[in-house]
PyMOL Python script that loads the backbone (N, CA, C, O; Angstrom):
from pymol import cmd

cmd.read_pdbstr("""\
ATOM      1  N   UNK A   1       1.044  -1.008  -0.062  1.00  0.00           N
ATOM      2  CA  UNK A   1       0.145   0.254   0.221  1.00  0.00           C
ATOM      3  C   UNK A   1       0.820   1.244   0.236  1.00  0.00           C
ATOM      4  O   UNK A   1       1.631   1.573   1.101  1.00  0.00           O
ATOM      5  N   UNK A   2       0.546   1.772  -0.685  1.00  0.00           N
ATOM      6  CA  UNK A   2       1.228   3.103  -0.619  1.00  0.00           C
ATOM      7  C   UNK A   2       0.677   4.376  -0.297  1.00  0.00           C
ATOM      8  O   UNK A   2       0.274   4.662  -1.424  1.00  0.00           O
ATOM      9  N   UNK A   3       0.369   5.328   0.394  1.00  0.00           N
ATOM     10  CA  UNK A   3       0.010   6.430   0.751  1.00  0.00           C
ATOM     11  C   UNK A   3       0.488   7.661   0.476  1.00  0.00           C
ATOM     12  O   UNK A   3       1.559   7.813   1.062  1.00  0.00           O
ATOM     13  N   UNK A   4       0.059   8.960  -0.387  1.00  0.00           N
ATOM     14  CA  UNK A   4       0.663   9.622  -0.842  1.00  0.00           C
ATOM     15  C   UNK A   4      -0.198  10.812  -0.626  1.00  0.00           C
ATOM     16  O   UNK A   4      -1.379  10.667  -0.311  1.00  0.00           O
ATOM     17  N   UNK A   5       0.404  12.116  -0.800  1.00  0.00           N
ATOM     18  CA  UNK A   5       0.149  13.158  -0.823  1.00  0.00           C
ATOM     19  C   UNK A   5      -0.494  13.680  -2.198  1.00  0.00           C
ATOM     20  O   UNK A   5       0.281  13.862  -3.137  1.00  0.00           O
ATOM     21  N   UNK A   6      -2.176  13.991  -2.418  1.00  0.00           N
ATOM     22  CA  UNK A   6      -1.738  14.488  -4.068  1.00  0.00           C
ATOM     23  C   UNK A   6      -1.776  15.630  -4.244  1.00  0.00           C
ATOM     24  O   UNK A   6      -1.942  16.020  -5.400  1.00  0.00           O
ATOM     25  N   UNK A   7      -1.645  16.530  -3.234  1.00  0.00           N
ATOM     26  CA  UNK A   7      -1.421  17.969  -3.176  1.00  0.00           C
ATOM     27  C   UNK A   7      -2.295  18.777  -4.234  1.00  0.00           C
ATOM     28  O   UNK A   7      -2.020  19.903  -4.648  1.00  0.00           O
ATOM     29  N   UNK A   8      -3.526  17.916  -4.641  1.00  0.00           N
ATOM     30  CA  UNK A   8      -4.472  18.861  -5.085  1.00  0.00           C
ATOM     31  C   UNK A   8      -3.866  18.470  -6.735  1.00  0.00           C
ATOM     32  O   UNK A   8      -4.177  19.173  -7.696  1.00  0.00           O
ATOM     33  N   UNK A   9      -3.113  17.444  -6.843  1.00  0.00           N
ATOM     34  CA  UNK A   9      -2.518  17.798  -8.531  1.00  0.00           C
ATOM     35  C   UNK A   9      -3.369  16.194  -9.196  1.00  0.00           C
ATOM     36  O   UNK A   9      -3.456  15.055  -8.736  1.00  0.00           O
ATOM     37  N   UNK A  10      -3.983  16.993 -10.737  1.00  0.00           N
ATOM     38  CA  UNK A  10      -4.832  15.532 -10.709  1.00  0.00           C
ATOM     39  C   UNK A  10      -3.821  14.138 -11.490  1.00  0.00           C
ATOM     40  O   UNK A  10      -4.154  12.970 -11.689  1.00  0.00           O
ATOM     41  N   UNK A  11      -2.648  14.778 -11.764  1.00  0.00           N
ATOM     42  CA  UNK A  11      -1.736  13.832 -12.429  1.00  0.00           C
ATOM     43  C   UNK A  11      -1.124  13.138 -11.658  1.00  0.00           C
ATOM     44  O   UNK A  11      -0.271  12.338 -12.044  1.00  0.00           O
ATOM     45  N   UNK A  12      -1.494  13.340 -10.217  1.00  0.00           N
ATOM     46  CA  UNK A  12      -0.386  12.376  -9.086  1.00  0.00           C
ATOM     47  C   UNK A  12      -0.902  10.837  -9.285  1.00  0.00           C
ATOM     48  O   UNK A  12      -0.136  10.164  -8.594  1.00  0.00           O
ATOM     49  N   UNK A  13      -1.321  10.455  -9.562  1.00  0.00           N
ATOM     50  CA  UNK A  13      -2.217   8.990  -9.179  1.00  0.00           C
ATOM     51  C   UNK A  13      -1.539   8.617 -10.151  1.00  0.00           C
ATOM     52  O   UNK A  13      -0.480   8.084  -9.822  1.00  0.00           O
ATOM     53  N   UNK A  14      -1.793   8.710 -11.572  1.00  0.00           N
ATOM     54  CA  UNK A  14      -1.179   8.228 -12.851  1.00  0.00           C
ATOM     55  C   UNK A  14       0.437   8.099 -13.066  1.00  0.00           C
ATOM     56  O   UNK A  14       1.188   7.331 -13.665  1.00  0.00           O
ATOM     57  N   UNK A  15       0.566   9.274 -12.247  1.00  0.00           N
ATOM     58  CA  UNK A  15       2.148   9.505 -12.319  1.00  0.00           C
ATOM     59  C   UNK A  15       3.161   8.068 -11.375  1.00  0.00           C
ATOM     60  O   UNK A  15       4.213   7.490 -11.649  1.00  0.00           O
ATOM     61  N   UNK A  16       2.005   7.935 -10.017  1.00  0.00           N
ATOM     62  CA  UNK A  16       2.682   6.939  -9.503  1.00  0.00           C
ATOM     63  C   UNK A  16       2.448   5.557  -9.756  1.00  0.00           C
ATOM     64  O   UNK A  16       3.279   4.674  -9.545  1.00  0.00           O
ATOM     65  N   UNK A  17       1.176   5.364 -10.264  1.00  0.00           N
ATOM     66  CA  UNK A  17       0.922   4.411 -11.216  1.00  0.00           C
ATOM     67  C   UNK A  17       2.139   3.859 -12.279  1.00  0.00           C
ATOM     68  O   UNK A  17       2.564   2.713 -12.136  1.00  0.00           O
ATOM     69  N   UNK A  18       2.545   4.535 -13.095  1.00  0.00           N
ATOM     70  CA  UNK A  18       3.469   4.923 -14.110  1.00  0.00           C
ATOM     71  C   UNK A  18       5.023   3.791 -13.496  1.00  0.00           C
ATOM     72  O   UNK A  18       5.512   2.809 -14.054  1.00  0.00           O
ATOM     73  N   UNK A  19       5.445   4.514 -12.097  1.00  0.00           N
ATOM     74  CA  UNK A  19       6.389   3.975 -11.468  1.00  0.00           C
ATOM     75  C   UNK A  19       6.364   2.447 -10.981  1.00  0.00           C
ATOM     76  O   UNK A  19       7.415   1.839 -10.783  1.00  0.00           O
ATOM     77  N   UNK A  20       5.274   1.941 -10.823  1.00  0.00           N
ATOM     78  CA  UNK A  20       5.203   0.413 -10.493  1.00  0.00           C
ATOM     79  C   UNK A  20       5.594  -0.593 -11.299  1.00  0.00           C
ATOM     80  O   UNK A  20       5.294  -0.452 -12.485  1.00  0.00           O
ATOM     81  N   UNK A  21       6.198  -1.599 -10.984  1.00  0.00           N
ATOM     82  CA  UNK A  21       6.374  -2.617 -12.104  1.00  0.00           C
ATOM     83  C   UNK A  21       4.930  -3.534 -12.416  1.00  0.00           C
ATOM     84  O   UNK A  21       3.935  -3.801 -11.741  1.00  0.00           O
ATOM     85  N   UNK A  22       5.378  -3.852 -13.791  1.00  0.00           N
ATOM     86  CA  UNK A  22       4.054  -4.290 -14.409  1.00  0.00           C
ATOM     87  C   UNK A  22       3.691  -5.594 -13.610  1.00  0.00           C
ATOM     88  O   UNK A  22       2.507  -5.912 -13.503  1.00  0.00           O
ATOM     89  N   UNK A  23       4.563  -6.262 -13.116  1.00  0.00           N
ATOM     90  CA  UNK A  23       4.297  -7.691 -12.176  1.00  0.00           C
ATOM     91  C   UNK A  23       3.325  -7.750 -11.124  1.00  0.00           C
ATOM     92  O   UNK A  23       2.439  -8.585 -10.938  1.00  0.00           O
ATOM     93  N   UNK A  24       3.840  -6.044 -10.024  1.00  0.00           N
ATOM     94  CA  UNK A  24       3.004  -6.157  -8.912  1.00  0.00           C
ATOM     95  C   UNK A  24       2.209  -4.912  -9.083  1.00  0.00           C
ATOM     96  O   UNK A  24       2.120  -4.297  -8.020  1.00  0.00           O
ATOM     97  N   UNK A  25       1.674  -4.412  -9.968  1.00  0.00           N
ATOM     98  CA  UNK A  25       0.734  -3.194  -9.829  1.00  0.00           C
ATOM     99  C   UNK A  25      -0.572  -3.846  -9.827  1.00  0.00           C
ATOM    100  O   UNK A  25      -1.512  -3.067  -9.981  1.00  0.00           O
ATOM    101  N   UNK A  26      -0.907  -5.252  -9.673  1.00  0.00           N
ATOM    102  CA  UNK A  26      -2.234  -5.602  -9.114  1.00  0.00           C
ATOM    103  C   UNK A  26      -2.349  -5.546  -7.824  1.00  0.00           C
ATOM    104  O   UNK A  26      -3.362  -5.615  -7.127  1.00  0.00           O
ATOM    105  N   UNK A  27      -1.086  -5.398  -7.498  1.00  0.00           N
ATOM    106  CA  UNK A  27      -0.741  -5.854  -5.387  1.00  0.00           C
ATOM    107  C   UNK A  27      -0.623  -4.704  -4.883  1.00  0.00           C
ATOM    108  O   UNK A  27      -0.505  -4.709  -3.658  1.00  0.00           O
ATOM    109  N   UNK A  28      -0.607  -3.496  -5.495  1.00  0.00           N
ATOM    110  CA  UNK A  28      -0.753  -2.491  -5.051  1.00  0.00           C
ATOM    111  C   UNK A  28      -1.522  -1.587  -5.180  1.00  0.00           C
ATOM    112  O   UNK A  28      -2.097  -1.411  -6.254  1.00  0.00           O
ATOM    113  N   UNK A  29      -1.795  -0.485  -3.700  1.00  0.00           N
ATOM    114  CA  UNK A  29      -2.825   0.289  -4.009  1.00  0.00           C
ATOM    115  C   UNK A  29      -2.315   1.618  -3.431  1.00  0.00           C
ATOM    116  O   UNK A  29      -1.476   1.761  -2.542  1.00  0.00           O
ATOM    117  N   UNK A  30      -2.833   2.346  -3.956  1.00  0.00           N
ATOM    118  CA  UNK A  30      -2.331   3.768  -3.568  1.00  0.00           C
ATOM    119  C   UNK A  30      -3.716   4.800  -3.266  1.00  0.00           C
ATOM    120  O   UNK A  30      -4.547   5.278  -4.038  1.00  0.00           O
ATOM    121  N   UNK A  31      -3.533   4.898  -1.720  1.00  0.00           N
ATOM    122  CA  UNK A  31      -4.621   6.023  -1.569  1.00  0.00           C
ATOM    123  C   UNK A  31      -4.062   7.562  -0.944  1.00  0.00           C
ATOM    124  O   UNK A  31      -2.841   7.692  -0.849  1.00  0.00           O
ATOM    125  N   UNK A  32      -4.512   8.146  -0.731  1.00  0.00           N
ATOM    126  CA  UNK A  32      -3.938   9.054  -0.115  1.00  0.00           C
ATOM    127  C   UNK A  32      -4.781  10.521   0.271  1.00  0.00           C
ATOM    128  O   UNK A  32      -6.004  10.386   0.313  1.00  0.00           O
ATOM    129  N   UNK A  33      -4.457  11.361   0.444  1.00  0.00           N
ATOM    130  CA  UNK A  33      -5.716  12.682   0.948  1.00  0.00           C
ATOM    131  C   UNK A  33      -5.160  13.681  -0.433  1.00  0.00           C
ATOM    132  O   UNK A  33      -4.025  13.800  -0.894  1.00  0.00           O
ATOM    133  N   UNK A  34      -6.593  14.379  -0.894  1.00  0.00           N
ATOM    134  CA  UNK A  34      -6.486  14.845  -1.824  1.00  0.00           C
ATOM    135  C   UNK A  34      -5.764  16.288  -1.930  1.00  0.00           C
ATOM    136  O   UNK A  34      -5.577  16.779  -3.044  1.00  0.00           O
ATOM    137  N   UNK A  35      -5.438  16.829  -0.981  1.00  0.00           N
ATOM    138  CA  UNK A  35      -4.402  18.094  -0.412  1.00  0.00           C
ATOM    139  C   UNK A  35      -2.969  17.424   0.129  1.00  0.00           C
ATOM    140  O   UNK A  35      -1.934  17.121  -0.463  1.00  0.00           O
ATOM    141  N   UNK A  36      -3.516  17.303   1.961  1.00  0.00           N
ATOM    142  CA  UNK A  36      -2.493  16.764   3.050  1.00  0.00           C
ATOM    143  C   UNK A  36      -2.952  16.521   3.777  1.00  0.00           C
ATOM    144  O   UNK A  36      -4.001  17.137   3.963  1.00  0.00           O
ATOM    145  N   UNK A  37      -2.527  15.336   4.882  1.00  0.00           N
ATOM    146  CA  UNK A  37      -3.122  14.811   6.166  1.00  0.00           C
ATOM    147  C   UNK A  37      -3.229  15.673   6.931  1.00  0.00           C
ATOM    148  O   UNK A  37      -4.183  15.572   7.702  1.00  0.00           O
ATOM    149  N   UNK A  38      -2.157  17.115   7.095  1.00  0.00           N
ATOM    150  CA  UNK A  38      -2.887  18.096   7.686  1.00  0.00           C
ATOM    151  C   UNK A  38      -4.105  18.890   7.239  1.00  0.00           C
ATOM    152  O   UNK A  38      -4.737  19.452   8.134  1.00  0.00           O
ATOM    153  N   UNK A  39      -4.458  18.997   6.181  1.00  0.00           N
ATOM    154  CA  UNK A  39      -6.006  19.821   6.386  1.00  0.00           C
ATOM    155  C   UNK A  39      -6.926  18.334   6.391  1.00  0.00           C
ATOM    156  O   UNK A  39      -8.125  18.581   6.263  1.00  0.00           O
ATOM    157  N   UNK A  40      -6.730  17.388   6.467  1.00  0.00           N
ATOM    158  CA  UNK A  40      -7.660  16.287   6.747  1.00  0.00           C
ATOM    159  C   UNK A  40      -7.465  16.697   8.594  1.00  0.00           C
ATOM    160  O   UNK A  40      -8.414  17.303   9.092  1.00  0.00           O
ATOM    161  N   UNK A  41      -6.483  16.418   9.345  1.00  0.00           N
ATOM    162  CA  UNK A  41      -6.554  16.038  10.557  1.00  0.00           C
ATOM    163  C   UNK A  41      -7.218  17.795  11.206  1.00  0.00           C
ATOM    164  O   UNK A  41      -7.833  17.911  12.266  1.00  0.00           O
ATOM    165  N   UNK A  42      -6.985  18.614  10.544  1.00  0.00           N
ATOM    166  CA  UNK A  42      -7.415  20.254  11.237  1.00  0.00           C
ATOM    167  C   UNK A  42      -8.825  19.822  11.174  1.00  0.00           C
ATOM    168  O   UNK A  42      -9.396  19.692  12.257  1.00  0.00           O
ATOM    169  N   UNK A  43      -9.714  19.491   9.713  1.00  0.00           N
ATOM    170  CA  UNK A  43     -10.778  19.559   9.325  1.00  0.00           C
ATOM    171  C   UNK A  43     -11.959  18.403  10.005  1.00  0.00           C
ATOM    172  O   UNK A  43     -13.188  18.458   9.969  1.00  0.00           O
ATOM    173  N   UNK A  44     -11.023  17.338  10.639  1.00  0.00           N
ATOM    174  CA  UNK A  44     -12.219  16.252  11.180  1.00  0.00           C
ATOM    175  C   UNK A  44     -11.643  16.251  12.811  1.00  0.00           C
ATOM    176  O   UNK A  44     -12.158  15.443  13.584  1.00  0.00           O
ATOM    177  N   UNK A  45     -10.817  16.961  13.194  1.00  0.00           N
ATOM    178  CA  UNK A  45     -10.029  17.410  14.633  1.00  0.00           C
ATOM    179  C   UNK A  45     -10.166  16.147  15.004  1.00  0.00           C
ATOM    180  O   UNK A  45     -11.139  15.879  15.709  1.00  0.00           O
ATOM    181  N   UNK A  46      -9.285  15.136  14.643  1.00  0.00           N
ATOM    182  CA  UNK A  46      -8.487  13.456  15.150  1.00  0.00           C
ATOM    183  C   UNK A  46      -7.348  13.393  14.717  1.00  0.00           C
ATOM    184  O   UNK A  46      -6.880  13.707  13.623  1.00  0.00           O
ATOM    185  N   UNK A  47      -6.908  12.975  15.610  1.00  0.00           N
ATOM    186  CA  UNK A  47      -5.178  12.334  15.895  1.00  0.00           C
ATOM    187  C   UNK A  47      -5.076  11.387  14.674  1.00  0.00           C
ATOM    188  O   UNK A  47      -6.124  10.980  14.173  1.00  0.00           O
ATOM    189  N   UNK A  48      -3.947  11.032  14.192  1.00  0.00           N
ATOM    190  CA  UNK A  48      -3.275  10.046  13.029  1.00  0.00           C
ATOM    191  C   UNK A  48      -4.329   8.945  13.130  1.00  0.00           C
ATOM    192  O   UNK A  48      -5.198   8.590  12.333  1.00  0.00           O
ATOM    193  N   UNK A  49      -3.922   8.420  14.606  1.00  0.00           N
ATOM    194  CA  UNK A  49      -4.310   6.968  14.989  1.00  0.00           C
ATOM    195  C   UNK A  49      -6.033   6.700  14.746  1.00  0.00           C
ATOM    196  O   UNK A  49      -6.553   5.659  14.346  1.00  0.00           O
ATOM    197  N   UNK A  50      -6.637   7.841  15.081  1.00  0.00           N
ATOM    198  CA  UNK A  50      -8.041   7.973  14.976  1.00  0.00           C
ATOM    199  C   UNK A  50      -8.076   7.866  13.740  1.00  0.00           C
ATOM    200  O   UNK A  50      -8.877   6.993  13.409  1.00  0.00           O
ATOM    201  N   UNK A  51      -7.431   8.493  12.652  1.00  0.00           N
ATOM    202  CA  UNK A  51      -8.168   8.858  11.263  1.00  0.00           C
ATOM    203  C   UNK A  51      -8.186   7.082  10.786  1.00  0.00           C
ATOM    204  O   UNK A  51      -9.148   6.454  10.344  1.00  0.00           O
ATOM    205  N   UNK A  52      -6.561   6.502  11.097  1.00  0.00           N
ATOM    206  CA  UNK A  52      -6.728   5.367  10.244  1.00  0.00           C
ATOM    207  C   UNK A  52      -7.514   4.477  10.800  1.00  0.00           C
ATOM    208  O   UNK A  52      -8.035   3.645  10.058  1.00  0.00           O
ATOM    209  N   UNK A  53      -7.856   4.431  12.622  1.00  0.00           N
ATOM    210  CA  UNK A  53      -8.808   3.517  13.183  1.00  0.00           C
ATOM    211  C   UNK A  53     -10.307   3.466  12.442  1.00  0.00           C
ATOM    212  O   UNK A  53     -10.997   2.457  12.293  1.00  0.00           O
ATOM    213  N   UNK A  54     -10.616   4.811  12.026  1.00  0.00           N
ATOM    214  CA  UNK A  54     -12.081   5.477  11.205  1.00  0.00           C
ATOM    215  C   UNK A  54     -12.047   4.471  10.099  1.00  0.00           C
ATOM    216  O   UNK A  54     -12.733   3.450  10.156  1.00  0.00           O
ATOM    217  N   UNK A  55     -11.213   4.760   9.037  1.00  0.00           N
ATOM    218  CA  UNK A  55     -11.091   4.296   7.429  1.00  0.00           C
ATOM    219  C   UNK A  55     -11.335   3.147   7.891  1.00  0.00           C
ATOM    220  O   UNK A  55     -12.522   2.846   8.012  1.00  0.00           O
ATOM    221  N   UNK A  56     -10.467   2.328   8.220  1.00  0.00           N
ATOM    222  CA  UNK A  56     -10.310   1.000   8.618  1.00  0.00           C
ATOM    223  C   UNK A  56     -11.828   0.636   9.137  1.00  0.00           C
ATOM    224  O   UNK A  56     -12.498   0.118   8.244  1.00  0.00           O
ATOM    225  N   UNK A  57     -12.418   0.776  10.218  1.00  0.00           N
ATOM    226  CA  UNK A  57     -13.996   0.788  10.309  1.00  0.00           C
ATOM    227  C   UNK A  57     -14.750   0.437   9.228  1.00  0.00           C
ATOM    228  O   UNK A  57     -15.362  -0.530   8.775  1.00  0.00           O
ATOM    229  N   UNK A  58     -14.372   2.046   8.873  1.00  0.00           N
ATOM    230  CA  UNK A  58     -15.273   2.375   7.289  1.00  0.00           C
ATOM    231  C   UNK A  58     -15.321   0.997   6.411  1.00  0.00           C
ATOM    232  O   UNK A  58     -16.365   0.532   5.954  1.00  0.00           O
ATOM    233  N   UNK A  59     -14.105   0.455   6.259  1.00  0.00           N
ATOM    234  CA  UNK A  59     -13.995  -0.899   5.246  1.00  0.00           C
ATOM    235  C   UNK A  59     -14.436  -1.784   5.857  1.00  0.00           C
ATOM    236  O   UNK A  59     -14.988  -2.447   4.979  1.00  0.00           O
ATOM    237  N   UNK A  60     -14.678  -2.570   7.301  1.00  0.00           N
ATOM    238  CA  UNK A  60     -15.057  -3.061   7.741  1.00  0.00           C
ATOM    239  C   UNK A  60     -16.578  -3.137   7.642  1.00  0.00           C
ATOM    240  O   UNK A  60     -17.274  -4.116   7.375  1.00  0.00           O
ATOM    241  N   UNK A  61     -16.958  -1.801   7.933  1.00  0.00           N
ATOM    242  CA  UNK A  61     -18.673  -1.711   7.914  1.00  0.00           C
ATOM    243  C   UNK A  61     -19.295  -2.100   6.745  1.00  0.00           C
ATOM    244  O   UNK A  61     -20.292  -2.750   6.430  1.00  0.00           O
ATOM    245  N   UNK A  62     -18.180  -1.359   6.066  1.00  0.00           N
ATOM    246  CA  UNK A  62     -18.683  -0.913   4.402  1.00  0.00           C
ATOM    247  C   UNK A  62     -19.681   0.214   4.370  1.00  0.00           C
ATOM    248  O   UNK A  62     -20.791   0.550   3.957  1.00  0.00           O
ATOM    249  N   UNK A  63     -18.761   0.547   4.962  1.00  0.00           N
ATOM    250  CA  UNK A  63     -19.606   2.688   5.154  1.00  0.00           C
ATOM    251  C   UNK A  63     -18.394   3.632   4.693  1.00  0.00           C
ATOM    252  O   UNK A  63     -17.200   3.357   4.577  1.00  0.00           O
ATOM    253  N   UNK A  64     -19.088   4.839   4.467  1.00  0.00           N
ATOM    254  CA  UNK A  64     -18.256   5.555   3.991  1.00  0.00           C
ATOM    255  C   UNK A  64     -18.325   6.867   4.944  1.00  0.00           C
ATOM    256  O   UNK A  64     -18.577   7.900   4.324  1.00  0.00           O
ATOM    257  N   UNK A  65     -18.191   6.970   5.986  1.00  0.00           N
ATOM    258  CA  UNK A  65     -18.315   8.221   7.151  1.00  0.00           C
ATOM    259  C   UNK A  65     -17.073   9.027   6.465  1.00  0.00           C
ATOM    260  O   UNK A  65     -17.096  10.060   5.796  1.00  0.00           O
ATOM    261  N   UNK A  66     -15.841   8.094   6.912  1.00  0.00           N
ATOM    262  CA  UNK A  66     -14.895   8.995   6.437  1.00  0.00           C
ATOM    263  C   UNK A  66     -14.341   9.221   5.164  1.00  0.00           C
ATOM    264  O   UNK A  66     -14.053  10.337   4.729  1.00  0.00           O
ATOM    265  N   UNK A  67     -14.137   7.744   4.339  1.00  0.00           N
ATOM    266  CA  UNK A  67     -14.007   7.744   3.098  1.00  0.00           C
ATOM    267  C   UNK A  67     -14.673   8.798   2.256  1.00  0.00           C
ATOM    268  O   UNK A  67     -14.085   9.190   1.248  1.00  0.00           O
ATOM    269  N   UNK A  68     -15.963   9.340   2.614  1.00  0.00           N
ATOM    270  CA  UNK A  68     -16.476   9.889   1.931  1.00  0.00           C
ATOM    271  C   UNK A  68     -16.598  11.459   2.008  1.00  0.00           C
ATOM    272  O   UNK A  68     -17.444  12.224   1.544  1.00  0.00           O
ATOM    273  N   UNK A  69     -15.410  11.684   2.786  1.00  0.00           N
ATOM    274  CA  UNK A  69     -15.275  13.240   3.180  1.00  0.00           C
ATOM    275  C   UNK A  69     -14.110  13.757   1.541  1.00  0.00           C
ATOM    276  O   UNK A  69     -13.265  13.131   0.902  1.00  0.00           O
ATOM    277  N   UNK A  70     -14.688  15.194   1.427  1.00  0.00           N
ATOM    278  CA  UNK A  70     -13.938  15.542   0.343  1.00  0.00           C
ATOM    279  C   UNK A  70     -12.942  15.483  -0.145  1.00  0.00           C
ATOM    280  O   UNK A  70     -12.682  15.532  -1.347  1.00  0.00           O
ATOM    281  N   UNK A  71     -11.967  15.322   1.101  1.00  0.00           N
ATOM    282  CA  UNK A  71     -10.555  15.005   0.904  1.00  0.00           C
ATOM    283  C   UNK A  71     -10.085  13.439   0.645  1.00  0.00           C
ATOM    284  O   UNK A  71      -8.998  13.144   0.149  1.00  0.00           O
ATOM    285  N   UNK A  72     -10.853  12.709   0.967  1.00  0.00           N
ATOM    286  CA  UNK A  72     -10.872  11.364   0.919  1.00  0.00           C
ATOM    287  C   UNK A  72     -11.773  10.678  -0.270  1.00  0.00           C
ATOM    288  O   UNK A  72     -12.017   9.477  -0.391  1.00  0.00           O
ATOM    289  N   UNK A  73     -12.129  11.573  -0.971  1.00  0.00           N
ATOM    290  CA  UNK A  73     -13.881  10.481  -1.900  1.00  0.00           C
ATOM    291  C   UNK A  73     -13.208  10.301  -3.410  1.00  0.00           C
ATOM    292  O   UNK A  73     -13.612   9.439  -4.190  1.00  0.00           O
ATOM    293  N   UNK A  74     -12.193  11.172  -3.703  1.00  0.00           N
ATOM    294  CA  UNK A  74     -11.273  10.503  -4.722  1.00  0.00           C
ATOM    295  C   UNK A  74     -10.710   9.116  -5.084  1.00  0.00           C
ATOM    296  O   UNK A  74     -10.553   8.610  -6.195  1.00  0.00           O
ATOM    297  N   UNK A  75     -10.376   8.509  -3.533  1.00  0.00           N
ATOM    298  CA  UNK A  75      -9.867   7.163  -3.458  1.00  0.00           C
ATOM    299  C   UNK A  75     -11.063   5.970  -3.630  1.00  0.00           C
ATOM    300  O   UNK A  75     -10.841   4.770  -3.469  1.00  0.00           O
ATOM    301  N   UNK A  76     -12.524   6.617  -4.031  1.00  0.00           N
ATOM    302  CA  UNK A  76     -13.389   5.761  -3.972  1.00  0.00           C
ATOM    303  C   UNK A  76     -12.742   4.264  -5.028  1.00  0.00           C
ATOM    304  O   UNK A  76     -12.720   3.139  -4.527  1.00  0.00           O
ATOM    305  N   UNK A  77     -12.269   4.516  -6.471  1.00  0.00           N
ATOM    306  CA  UNK A  77     -11.825   3.237  -7.176  1.00  0.00           C
ATOM    307  C   UNK A  77     -10.652   2.743  -6.646  1.00  0.00           C
ATOM    308  O   UNK A  77     -10.325   1.734  -7.270  1.00  0.00           O
ATOM    309  N   UNK A  78     -10.211   2.899  -6.143  1.00  0.00           N
ATOM    310  CA  UNK A  78      -8.807   2.362  -5.411  1.00  0.00           C
ATOM    311  C   UNK A  78      -9.270   1.273  -4.372  1.00  0.00           C
ATOM    312  O   UNK A  78      -9.139   0.051  -4.296  1.00  0.00           O
ATOM    313  N   UNK A  79      -9.808   2.147  -3.684  1.00  0.00           N
ATOM    314  CA  UNK A  79     -10.579   1.276  -2.633  1.00  0.00           C
ATOM    315  C   UNK A  79     -11.606   0.259  -2.506  1.00  0.00           C
ATOM    316  O   UNK A  79     -11.673  -0.684  -1.717  1.00  0.00           O
ATOM    317  N   UNK A  80     -12.388   0.622  -3.425  1.00  0.00           N
ATOM    318  CA  UNK A  80     -13.068  -0.674  -4.022  1.00  0.00           C
ATOM    319  C   UNK A  80     -12.684  -1.608  -4.384  1.00  0.00           C
ATOM    320  O   UNK A  80     -13.264  -2.675  -4.183  1.00  0.00           O
ATOM    321  N   UNK A  81     -11.232  -1.459  -5.240  1.00  0.00           N
ATOM    322  CA  UNK A  81     -10.435  -2.623  -5.720  1.00  0.00           C
ATOM    323  C   UNK A  81      -9.631  -3.176  -4.195  1.00  0.00           C
ATOM    324  O   UNK A  81      -9.619  -4.384  -3.960  1.00  0.00           O
ATOM    325  N   UNK A  82      -9.189  -2.506  -3.531  1.00  0.00           N
ATOM    326  CA  UNK A  82      -8.359  -3.089  -1.919  1.00  0.00           C
ATOM    327  C   UNK A  82      -9.714  -3.791  -1.667  1.00  0.00           C
ATOM    328  O   UNK A  82      -9.888  -4.909  -2.152  1.00  0.00           O
ATOM    329  N   UNK A  83     -10.302  -3.431  -1.224  1.00  0.00           N
ATOM    330  CA  UNK A  83     -11.347  -4.164  -0.656  1.00  0.00           C
ATOM    331  C   UNK A  83     -11.680  -5.452  -1.121  1.00  0.00           C
ATOM    332  O   UNK A  83     -11.255  -6.450  -0.538  1.00  0.00           O
ATOM    333  N   UNK A  84     -12.479  -5.530  -2.228  1.00  0.00           N
ATOM    334  CA  UNK A  84     -12.465  -6.901  -3.051  1.00  0.00           C
ATOM    335  C   UNK A  84     -10.624  -7.868  -2.521  1.00  0.00           C
ATOM    336  O   UNK A  84     -10.527  -8.923  -1.894  1.00  0.00           O
ATOM    337  N   UNK A  85      -9.803  -7.243  -2.914  1.00  0.00           N
ATOM    338  CA  UNK A  85      -8.705  -7.812  -2.111  1.00  0.00           C
ATOM    339  C   UNK A  85      -8.487  -8.372  -1.209  1.00  0.00           C
ATOM    340  O   UNK A  85      -7.995  -9.500  -1.241  1.00  0.00           O
ATOM    341  N   UNK A  86      -8.855  -7.610   0.098  1.00  0.00           N
ATOM    342  CA  UNK A  86      -8.232  -8.246   0.815  1.00  0.00           C
ATOM    343  C   UNK A  86      -9.197  -8.598   2.402  1.00  0.00           C
ATOM    344  O   UNK A  86      -8.867  -9.138   3.458  1.00  0.00           O
ATOM    345  N   UNK A  87     -10.766  -7.860   1.806  1.00  0.00           N
ATOM    346  CA  UNK A  87     -11.513  -8.065   3.003  1.00  0.00           C
ATOM    347  C   UNK A  87     -11.952  -9.471   3.608  1.00  0.00           C
ATOM    348  O   UNK A  87     -12.279  -9.776   4.755  1.00  0.00           O
ATOM    349  N   UNK A  88     -11.798 -10.570   1.903  1.00  0.00           N
ATOM    350  CA  UNK A  88     -11.983 -11.703   2.705  1.00  0.00           C
ATOM    351  C   UNK A  88     -11.120 -12.237   3.989  1.00  0.00           C
ATOM    352  O   UNK A  88     -11.712 -12.659   4.982  1.00  0.00           O
ATOM    353  N   UNK A  89      -9.944 -12.205   3.935  1.00  0.00           N
ATOM    354  CA  UNK A  89      -8.768 -12.562   5.216  1.00  0.00           C
ATOM    355  C   UNK A  89      -8.721 -11.180   5.727  1.00  0.00           C
ATOM    356  O   UNK A  89      -7.557 -11.424   6.041  1.00  0.00           O
ATOM    357  N   UNK A  90      -8.865 -10.103   6.062  1.00  0.00           N
ATOM    358  CA  UNK A  90      -8.168  -9.190   6.580  1.00  0.00           C
ATOM    359  C   UNK A  90      -9.754  -8.917   7.360  1.00  0.00           C
ATOM    360  O   UNK A  90      -9.644  -9.384   8.494  1.00  0.00           O
ATOM    361  N   UNK A  91     -10.864  -8.461   7.208  1.00  0.00           N
ATOM    362  CA  UNK A  91     -11.990  -8.258   7.752  1.00  0.00           C
ATOM    363  C   UNK A  91     -12.884  -9.187   7.970  1.00  0.00           C
ATOM    364  O   UNK A  91     -13.834  -8.852   7.262  1.00  0.00           O
ATOM    365  N   UNK A  92     -13.209 -10.334   8.624  1.00  0.00           N
ATOM    366  CA  UNK A  92     -13.795 -11.786   9.106  1.00  0.00           C
ATOM    367  C   UNK A  92     -14.876 -11.350   9.337  1.00  0.00           C
ATOM    368  O   UNK A  92     -15.764 -12.090   9.759  1.00  0.00           O
TER     369      UNK A  92
END
""", "prot")
cmd.dss("prot")
cmd.show_as("cartoon", "prot")
cmd.util.cbc("prot")
cmd.orient("prot")
């Protein structure tokens, strides 16, 4: 899993994907905050570990409470792919 700052750059995801070797591309997931993590922390008033817990809980519960936040919602296609790959063994 790669966690990156998108820095509001539309091309950041495609650029990072191009750097991943073909033979592992389907096993690499790229997620991140649309701007920067500090903006998200300030906006939702949570600490890093609380954000991580809330995002994991969303995955487990199949909800989008935090993943639906405007700074995270762009992750949905990658998140869908991640959930299909790991949910069967990670969130039993």
